[in-house]
N, C-alpha and C positions, 0 to 999 in steps of 0.2 A: 741889817736885812734880815737874816736870821730870825730874828723875833717879831719881824713884823708878819713874815709866813704863816710860822705856830698859830700868832695871835689870831690869823683869820682861819684857823683850819680848828682852833679851840671855839671858837664862834658857830662856825655850821655844824661840825659833827659832834664835841664832847659834851653839849647839852644832856646831863645824864636824870636832870631830876622830870622831864617830858616820859612817857611810860604811853604805851601803844596798847592801851587796853583792849583793846580785839584780837591783839596774836598774845595777850597772855592770858585770855579764854578760850582761843582756839586750841592752844597749845595746854593747856592744862584739859580742855575738853578733847584731843589727842590721848593723853596720858591714860585721863579716866576709861577709854573706852580701850585702848590698850588692855589694863588693866581686867575691865570686866569681860570680855573675848579671851585672855589666858586662862580665868577662874573658868570660865562654861566650859572652856577646850578640855582642860585638868580634871573638871567635876563627869565629864561625858566617855572620858575612856574606859570605864569600865562597862556602859553598854556595848561599845565598840566590841569590845573583847568578848562579850558575851554572844554577840551579833557575830562574831566573824568563826565562833566555835558554833554558833545554830548551822550556819552555814556549810561548812567543816561535813557535821552530824549529817544534815541533811543530806548533804553529794555523796557520802556515804552509806548511807540506808535509804536511799531510793536506786542503787544499782538495781536491785535484787525486788524492790516494791515498788508502788505510788508514791507520787510526790505529796500526795496529802498524810497519806499513811507513816512517811518516813519523817513528816509534820510534828505529826500527833506523837509519834515515837520519840523523839527529839524535845518534845516539849513533857514528857514524862506521861503523856494519856495514849497509851496504847492499846490497852483494853479495851474492845470492841463494847459500847454502849444499849442496852440493853433496851426497849423502849416497852413501858407498861402501860 
């Protein structure tokens, strides 16, 4: 009785040779996208740090002056340009 029950399970669910290639492709695509987005986020971290520094600098410099002047000062171009 038990052997026929297990034989029936083997016939239905235990066929290892059948691979659903769509699921394999989707799994590969998901892992690839995860790796790509992780690489992008790691490479953009220095840019985010610089942007935070710029925001802090502009906020502290614009207390006494205008915002455009604070932006020029934080970018290292605080000298007045002369038109020739």
